C-alpha positions as CSV (number, residue, x, y, z in Angstrom):
1,M,-17.0,70.5,59.9
2,R,-18.3,69.1,56.3
3,D,-22.0,69.2,57.1
4,P,-23.0,71.0,60.3
5,D,-26.7,70.2,59.7
6,R,-25.9,66.3,60.2
7,Y,-24.2,66.7,63.7
8,A,-26.6,69.6,64.6
9,R,-28.2,67.4,67.9
10,H,-24.8,66.8,69.1
11,T,-23.3,70.1,68.8
12,I,-26.1,71.8,70.8
13,L,-25.2,69.8,73.7
14,R,-22.7,71.7,75.9
15,E,-20.7,68.7,76.4
16,V,-20.0,68.2,72.9
17,G,-20.4,71.6,71.0
18,P,-18.2,72.3,67.9
19,E,-15.1,71.7,69.7
20,G,-16.2,68.2,70.9
21,Q,-17.4,67.3,67.1
22,A,-14.2,68.3,66.2
23,R,-12.6,66.1,68.5
24,L,-14.8,63.3,67.2
25,R,-13.8,64.0,63.3
26,G,-10.1,63.7,64.4
27,A,-10.3,60.4,66.5
28,S,-10.2,56.9,65.2
29,V,-12.1,53.6,66.8
30,L,-11.2,50.0,66.3
31,C,-14.4,47.7,66.6
32,V,-13.6,44.0,66.8
33,G,-16.3,41.9,65.9
34,A,-19.2,42.9,63.7
35,G,-21.8,40.6,65.2
36,G,-24.4,41.5,67.9
37,L,-22.6,44.0,69.8
38,G,-20.6,45.5,66.8
39,S,-23.7,45.7,64.7
40,A,-25.5,47.8,67.4
41,A,-22.5,49.9,68.4
42,L,-20.9,50.8,64.6
43,P,-23.9,52.8,63.6
44,Y,-23.9,55.3,66.5
45,L,-20.2,55.6,66.1
46,V,-20.2,56.3,62.3
47,G,-23.3,58.3,62.8
48,A,-21.6,60.4,65.3
49,G,-19.0,61.4,62.9
50,I,-15.8,59.6,64.0
51,G,-13.2,60.4,61.6
52,R,-11.9,56.6,61.1
53,V,-13.6,53.5,61.9
54,T,-11.9,50.1,61.6
55,I,-14.1,46.9,61.6
56,V,-12.3,43.5,62.1
57,D,-14.1,40.1,61.7
58,P,-13.4,37.0,60.2
59,D,-17.1,35.6,59.9
60,R,-20.0,35.6,57.3
61,V,-23.5,36.6,57.8
62,D,-25.6,33.6,58.6
63,R,-29.4,33.5,58.8
64,S,-29.3,33.1,62.6
65,N,-27.6,36.3,63.1
66,L,-30.5,38.3,61.7
67,Q,-32.3,38.0,64.9
68,R,-29.9,40.6,66.7
69,Q,-27.3,41.7,64.1
70,V,-29.4,44.8,62.8
71,L,-26.7,45.8,60.5
72,Y,-27.4,42.9,58.0
73,G,-30.6,41.8,56.0
74,E,-31.6,38.7,53.8
75,G,-29.6,39.9,51.0
76,D,-26.4,39.8,53.1
77,V,-26.6,36.3,54.1
78,G,-23.4,34.5,53.1
79,A,-21.4,37.8,52.4
80,P,-18.6,38.5,54.8
81,K,-19.7,40.7,57.5
82,V,-17.2,43.3,57.4
83,R,-18.1,44.1,53.7
84,A,-21.6,44.1,54.5
85,A,-21.3,46.1,57.6
86,A,-19.0,48.6,55.6
87,A,-21.4,49.1,53.0
88,R,-24.2,50.2,55.2
89,L,-22.2,52.4,57.2
90,R,-20.7,54.2,54.4
91,D,-24.2,54.8,53.3
92,L,-25.1,56.0,56.7
93,N,-22.4,58.5,56.7
94,A,-20.0,59.0,53.6
95,D,-17.9,61.6,56.0
96,V,-16.4,58.7,57.8
97,E,-13.5,56.5,56.8
98,V,-14.8,53.0,57.2
99,V,-11.9,50.5,57.1
100,A,-13.2,46.6,56.6
101,L,-10.7,44.1,57.8
102,E,-11.7,40.6,57.0
103,G,-9.8,38.2,59.5
104,R,-9.1,37.7,63.1
105,V,-7.1,40.0,65.6
106,D,-4.3,37.9,66.6
107,A,-0.7,38.2,68.4
108,G,0.9,39.1,65.1
109,N,-1.4,42.3,64.4
110,A,-3.1,43.1,67.9
111,E,-0.7,45.8,69.0
112,A,-0.4,47.5,65.7
113,L,-4.1,47.8,65.4
114,V,-4.6,48.9,69.1
115,R,-1.7,51.3,68.4
116,S,-3.1,53.0,65.3
117,H,-6.5,53.7,67.1
118,D,-7.6,55.8,70.1
119,V,-10.4,53.7,71.6
120,V,-11.0,50.0,71.1
121,V,-14.5,48.6,71.4
122,D,-14.8,44.8,72.0
123,G,-17.5,42.7,70.4
124,S,-15.4,39.5,70.1
125,D,-16.9,36.2,70.8
126,N,-13.9,34.4,72.1
127,Y,-11.7,34.5,75.1
128,A,-8.4,34.6,73.4
129,T,-9.4,37.8,71.6
130,K,-10.8,39.5,74.7
131,Y,-7.7,38.7,76.6
132,L,-5.5,39.6,73.8
133,L,-7.2,43.0,73.4
134,A,-7.1,43.7,77.1
135,D,-3.5,43.1,77.3
136,A,-2.7,45.2,74.4
137,T,-4.7,48.2,75.3
138,A,-3.2,47.9,78.8
139,R,0.4,47.8,77.4
140,L,-0.3,50.7,74.7
141,G,-2.4,52.7,77.2
142,R,-5.6,52.8,75.0
143,P,-9.0,52.2,76.7
144,L,-11.1,49.2,75.8
145,V,-14.9,49.4,76.0
146,Y,-16.2,46.0,76.9
147,G,-19.6,44.7,76.5
148,S,-21.0,41.1,77.3
149,V,-24.6,39.7,77.0
150,T,-25.5,36.1,78.1
151,G,-29.2,35.2,78.1
152,W,-31.1,37.8,79.5
153,E,-28.2,39.5,81.5
154,A,-25.7,42.2,80.2
155,M,-22.9,44.2,81.4
156,V,-20.7,47.1,80.1
157,T,-17.5,48.5,81.5
158,V,-14.3,50.5,80.4
159,F,-11.0,48.9,81.2
160,D,-8.3,51.5,81.1
161,A,-5.1,50.8,82.7
162,R,-3.7,54.3,83.0
163,R,-6.4,55.1,85.5
164,G,-8.2,52.2,86.7
165,P,-8.5,48.3,86.5
166,C,-7.8,45.9,83.4
167,L,-9.8,42.9,82.5
168,R,-7.6,40.6,84.5
169,C,-8.0,42.7,87.5
170,L,-11.7,41.5,87.1
171,F,-11.1,38.1,85.6
172,P,-7.8,36.9,86.2
173,E,-7.9,34.1,83.8
174,P,-10.4,33.0,81.2
175,P,-12.9,30.3,82.1
176,R,-11.9,26.5,81.9
177,G,-13.6,23.8,79.8
178,R,-15.8,24.4,77.1
179,V,-18.0,27.6,76.7
180,P,-21.5,27.4,75.4
181,N,-22.1,29.3,72.4
182,C,-25.2,31.4,71.2
183,A,-26.9,28.7,70.0
184,E,-26.6,26.8,73.1
185,A,-26.7,29.5,75.7
186,G,-29.5,31.6,73.9
187,V,-29.3,35.4,73.7
188,F,-32.2,38.1,73.9
189,G,-31.8,40.2,70.7
190,P,-32.7,43.8,72.2
191,L,-30.6,43.4,75.0
192,V,-27.8,43.0,72.5
193,G,-28.8,46.3,70.9
194,V,-28.9,48.0,74.2
195,T,-25.5,46.9,75.1
196,G,-23.8,47.7,72.0
197,A,-25.3,51.2,72.1
198,M,-23.9,51.8,75.7
199,Q,-20.6,50.6,74.4
200,A,-20.8,53.4,71.5
201,A,-21.8,55.8,74.2
202,E,-18.7,54.9,76.4
203,A,-16.4,55.1,73.5
204,L,-17.7,58.6,72.3
205,K,-17.7,59.9,76.0
206,L,-14.2,58.8,76.1
207,L,-13.3,60.6,73.0
208,L,-14.9,63.8,73.9
209,D,-13.0,64.2,77.0
210,D,-15.4,66.7,78.7
211,P,-15.2,66.8,82.6
212,A,-18.8,66.5,82.9
213,L,-18.8,63.1,81.3
214,R,-18.0,60.3,83.5
215,P,-17.1,56.9,81.5
216,L,-17.3,53.6,83.2
217,V,-13.8,53.3,84.4
218,G,-13.7,51.3,87.5
219,R,-17.4,50.4,87.4
220,L,-19.2,47.7,85.9
221,W,-22.8,48.5,84.9
222,F,-25.5,45.4,84.8
223,V,-28.8,45.0,83.5
224,D,-31.4,42.2,83.8
225,G,-33.6,42.3,80.8
226,R,-36.2,40.4,82.3
227,D,-37.2,43.0,84.7
228,L,-34.7,45.9,83.6
229,A,-33.1,45.8,87.1
230,T,-30.1,47.5,86.8
231,R,-27.0,48.0,89.2
232,Q,-23.4,49.4,89.1
233,V,-20.7,47.8,91.0
234,A,-17.0,49.4,91.8
235,I,-14.4,47.3,90.6
236,A,-10.6,48.3,91.8
237,R,-7.0,47.5,90.4
238,R,-5.7,44.1,91.5
239,P,-2.3,44.1,93.2
240,G,0.1,42.7,91.0
241,C,-2.2,42.4,88.3
242,P,0.1,40.9,85.2
243,G,-2.3,42.6,82.7
244,C,-1.9,46.0,84.2
245,A,1.9,45.4,84.3
246,G,2.0,44.3,80.9
247,T,3.6,40.9,81.5
248,A,0.5,38.7,81.2
249,E,0.7,35.2,79.5
250,P,-1.2,35.1,76.4
251,V,-4.3,33.0,76.5
252,P,-4.4,30.2,74.0
253,D,-6.2,30.5,70.7
254,D,-8.3,27.6,71.4
255,A,-10.1,29.3,74.3
256,G,-13.7,28.8,74.2
257,R,-16.1,31.1,72.2
258,C,-18.8,32.5,74.3
259,A,-22.4,33.7,73.6
260,A,-21.3,37.5,73.8
261,G,-18.7,37.9,76.3
262,G,-18.7,37.1,80.0
263,A,-17.7,33.8,81.7
264,A,-19.4,30.7,81.1
265,V,-21.7,29.6,84.1
266,V,-24.4,27.3,84.7
267,T,-27.7,29.0,85.4
268,I,-30.7,27.0,87.3
269,D,-34.0,27.9,88.6
270,A,-35.2,27.5,92.0
271,A,-36.7,24.0,91.5
272,A,-33.4,22.7,90.2
273,A,-31.6,24.5,93.0
274,A,-33.6,22.9,95.4
275,A,-33.0,19.4,94.0
276,L,-29.0,19.6,94.3
277,E,-28.3,17.4,97.0
278,G,-25.7,18.8,99.5
279,A,-25.3,22.0,97.6
280,L,-24.3,25.1,99.6
281,F,-26.1,28.3,98.9
282,V,-23.8,31.3,98.8
283,D,-25.4,34.8,99.1
284,V,-23.4,37.4,97.4
285,R,-25.1,40.3,98.5
286,E,-23.5,42.9,101.1
287,P,-23.6,41.9,104.7
288,E,-26.3,44.3,105.7
289,E,-28.6,42.9,102.8
290,F,-27.9,39.4,104.2
291,A,-28.5,40.2,107.5
292,A,-32.1,41.6,106.5
293,G,-33.0,38.1,105.1
294,H,-31.4,35.0,103.4
295,L,-32.0,31.6,102.5
296,P,-31.6,29.1,105.3
297,G,-28.1,27.6,105.7
298,A,-26.7,30.2,103.2
299,I,-23.3,31.5,103.9
300,N,-22.5,35.2,102.9
301,A,-19.6,36.0,100.3
302,P,-20.1,39.4,99.0
303,L,-19.2,40.1,95.5
304,S,-17.1,43.2,96.7
305,A,-15.0,40.8,98.5
306,L,-15.0,38.4,95.7
307,R,-13.3,40.9,93.6
308,V,-10.2,41.1,95.8
309,A,-9.8,37.4,96.1
310,P,-11.8,34.2,96.0
311,P,-13.1,32.9,99.5
312,K,-12.3,29.9,101.1
313,L,-15.5,28.0,100.7
314,P,-16.6,24.9,102.8
315,T,-16.2,21.9,100.7
316,A,-19.5,20.9,98.9
317,P,-20.4,19.1,95.9
318,A,-22.0,22.2,94.3
319,Y,-22.5,25.9,95.0
320,V,-25.5,27.9,94.3
321,L,-24.8,31.5,94.3
322,Y,-27.6,34.1,94.6
323,C,-28.3,37.8,95.1
324,S,-31.7,40.0,94.9
325,H,-32.4,39.7,91.1
326,G,-29.6,37.3,89.6
327,V,-27.3,40.0,88.5
328,R,-24.6,40.1,91.0
329,S,-24.7,36.4,91.5
330,R,-23.9,35.8,87.7
331,T,-20.8,38.1,88.1
332,A,-19.7,36.3,91.3
333,A,-20.3,32.9,89.5
334,E,-18.1,34.0,86.6
335,L,-15.3,35.2,89.1
336,L,-15.3,31.8,90.8
337,V,-15.5,29.9,87.6
338,A,-12.5,31.8,86.3
339,A,-10.8,31.1,89.6
340,G,-11.2,27.3,89.0
341,V,-13.7,26.6,91.5
342,A,-16.0,23.5,90.4
343,G,-19.7,23.0,90.7
344,V,-20.7,26.9,90.8
345,R,-24.5,27.4,89.7
346,H,-26.0,30.7,89.5
347,L,-29.7,31.1,90.5
348,E,-31.9,32.4,88.0
349,G,-33.5,35.6,88.9
350,G,-32.2,35.4,92.6
351,L,-34.4,35.8,95.5
352,A,-37.1,37.6,93.6
353,R,-37.7,34.4,91.7
354,W,-37.4,31.9,94.4
355,E,-40.9,30.7,93.5
356,G,-40.2,27.0,94.7
357,A,-39.5,27.8,98.1
358,P,-42.1,27.4,100.7
359,A,-43.5,30.1,102.9
360,G,-40.9,31.2,105.6
361,T,-38.0,29.9,104.0
362,V,-36.2,33.2,103.8
363,A,-34.6,33.7,107.1
364,G,-34.9,36.8,109.0
365,R,-38.2,37.9,107.2
């Protein structure tokens, strides 16, 4: 170890130790995207002493990035992100080989990039890249650390087709139609930092490979930044999944850009939901939660069941999905949108924010 003092706070941990630090030194990570997620994950990966970190991004620093992309400063505006990021990261830790690739990951280079790294961190902002990475990592047996932030809500998971589900098990197809970008959907800056840091933590856990450490394989972690409600949901392999089998069709390059990952859904508040004429309310909590109290006229379609197959919903002009705090319902809405269901809405804040409902409108309570 070149600089034992630098890594002392890691090596003192039983799950790391000198042996684990040596594994990190011999490892390589590919980070696709140097935006909000990447600029939060990269300093922790480089600070931890990963041997080689490769950054791929085609964009230049914009003033609007500075709200959440903490690798950059005023002097970097207009510069290629990978170059500005690499300069900062090399200053952070000269022990690490930082490779900056200005450009996109595409069908021509994806497999070569994935094959030459141990772990892939997905900080991309478009579905073509996300599915390209997911399919390549599944074919080549590399884990993919996935992160997503939309507005106030975030999710993190690890897709590893060798021992768990892949991205297509969760979202068989990308959402159809136009996807709002950050400028339209909005994104809470600190939550992007939390999510990117979680991605870095998952990547390090995968590389350390200690039995006491349990990466998020087969588990999806959610957080709602408005009240810090968190939840983990189990996800499983989907029978016949072409992603796991390595036979998936490529996603077109014109697939929509997204705020920071996750399928595009329409979010509405209680007042807007109540005003939707003929809307069907869909409670995505588990049956026991639904039985304890739900909105009148709502049907129960648990998120756990939605992950297996889209439900056969009664015909309605709109579907308003809700849960306790709006975390599970967003994921359920993404699943339905990805399955091609039209008119899907997600109730912001869930039952906890149902302020427009008169007293007694939650049945069973």
